[in-house]
N, C-alpha and C positions, 0 to 999 in steps of 0.2 A: 376523830374525823366524823363519826356519825353525829356527834353532838354539834359540830360546826355545820354539817349539812342540814341538820334539823333546824338550827338557828337561822341559817340563810333561807331555808324554805319558809319558816314562819315569818321572817322579815319580808320576803317576797309576797306572801299572802296578805300581810298587813298593808303593804304598798298598793296591792291590787284592790283591796277593800277601800282604801282612801281615794284611789284614782278612778274607781268604777263610777261613782256618781258624776264626776267631772266628765268622763268619757261619754256617758249617756246624755248629759246636758248638751255637750258639743255636737253629738250625733243628731239630736232633735233640731238644733239650730241649723246645722248643715243641710238637713233634709228640707227645712222650711225656707231657707234663703232663696232658692231659685224660683219660688212661687211669686206670681205677679199679683196675688191678692194682698192688698195693703189696707186692711181695715182694723188695725189695732193689734195689741199684744195677745189677744185671745188665742191666736193660732200657735203661740209658743208657750202657753201657760203650763203645759206638762213639764217643762224644764225647771220650773221654780221649786218644786219639792226637792229636786236633786241639788239645786243651788243652796237650799236651806240645810241639807245634809252637810255640804261642803263648809258652809258657814259655821254650823254646829261643831264640826270636827276641828276647825280652826280655833273656835272659842275654847273648847276643851283643852286643846294643845297649849293655848295661851295660859290657861289657868294652872296647868300641870307643869309648866316649864320651870325647871330649877334655876336655869340661867337668868330668867326674868323675875323670879320670885323676890319680893312680893308685888312688883310693879305689874306683872302679868295678871294677877287676880284683880288688882285695882283697875287695869285697863278693861278687863272683861266685864267688871261691874259697871263701869262707865258706859260701855257699849250697850249693855242691856238696858240701862236707864235711858239712854238716848233713844233706843228703839221703842221703849214704852212711851216716852214723851212724844215722839213723832206720831205714834198711833193714836194717842189721846188727842193731840192737836188736829189730826185729820178728821176725827169724828164730827159729823156722821158722813162726811163726803169722802168715802174711801174710793169711789169710782174715779174721780179726777185727781187722786193723789199722785204727786211726783216727789222725788226726793229733793234734798236741798240744792243739788247741783243744777236743777232746772231754773232756780231763781223765781222771780215774780211773774215770768212770762213763759210758762211751759208750752203755750201754743206755738212757740217758735220751734219746738222739738217734735211734738206729736199732737194731733187733734182728734181725728176720727176714732170714735169708740174709746180711746184712752182718756180723753178729756171731756169731749162733748158727745153725749148720747141723747141730748134733748131733755135732760133730767131736771132742768131749772124752770120749767114753764110755770109751775104753781108759784114759785118765788117771784117770777116776773109779774104775775097777777097781783100778788101782795104789794110789790114795790110800786106798781102803777096806781093801785088803790091808795097807798099811803101818800103818794105825791099828788093825788087827785088829777091824774092825767086822763082827759076825756076820751082820747083815741090814740092809736099808735100804728105806725108803719112797722111791719114785722117781716124779718127774714129768719125763719125758724127751720132748723134741721132736726127733725125728730119724728117719731111715729105717733105721738099723742094727739088727740083730737083737741084742737085749740079752743073750740067753742065750749068745751066742758070744763074749763079751768078758771072761769070767772074773769076773763080779761075784758076790758072795755072794747068798743068797736075796733076791729082790726082791719087795716088795709095791707094787703100783701105787697111787699117790696119787689119790684121787677128788676131783672138784671140790667145793669148799666143805665139806670134811670134815677139820677139823684132827685131827692125830694126834700121838703122842708118840714119841720115839726119834730115830734117825738118819734124816735126810731129805735127799735130793739132788734139786735142781730146776734144770732148764734155765732160762736167762734168758728164753727164749721163753715158757716156761710161766708164769714169774713176771710178765712184763709183758703177755703177750697171751692167756694162758689155754691151754686144751687145743689140741692140734694140729688136731683136727677141728672146733673151734669158736673160731677166733681172735677177739679183740676182747672177751673176757670176763675177769673178775677171779677166775677159778677158784681160783687159788692165791695171791692177793694177801695172805692172812692171814700167810703166811710172812715177809713183809717187815717184820713187827713184831719179828722176831728178828734178831740179829746172826749172820751166817754164821760157822761155825767155820773154814772154809777156802774159798778160791776154787780150783776145779779147772779149770785152763786158763783160758780166757777166757769160757767159756759155761755153766759149771755152778757152783752154789753148794751147799755142804754145811752142813747145820744139825744142831744137836742140841736137841731140845725135851724137857726133863726132865718 
């Protein structure tokens, strides 16, 4: 009886160890969900280490499974290789990385801070220089000083005022409006046009004749 009790106790302890990280991750998420602050995943980043522990536990279980041997080891190896390949492919743009489920248009899922933090301004300058574009209309959502990044003469795009010529717009601006008044369709008219180029992951370049 003592042996059975000890076995049950050890099994219960093992289950608690496995469920602990999951419970903590859920608790963090539940605490954050009522918040009205909606500026990216940064506010729930503490749950990711616990999700990693859960994933690691699952991976070890897959490798040690006698029922799935040797397919479990093969599956674990393929998952690790997939993870490595995705990390290499995302380099150096880890900030706007989304998994494969997001497809080619992650801006349909999340934009602010998770995709567009104004990080591609220097790339925009290089693109405009390579295309010999003399001036550009700009709707930029970021904290960088535009004049210090080597852009040609810039005209700031005003809300709900369509213009012609070369136009560069941040995905934040396209999806959420001006930086000072998010949640508006200030520049949604641009989405009727096909972008000439994608600059990095966060800026679209248009030409309106």
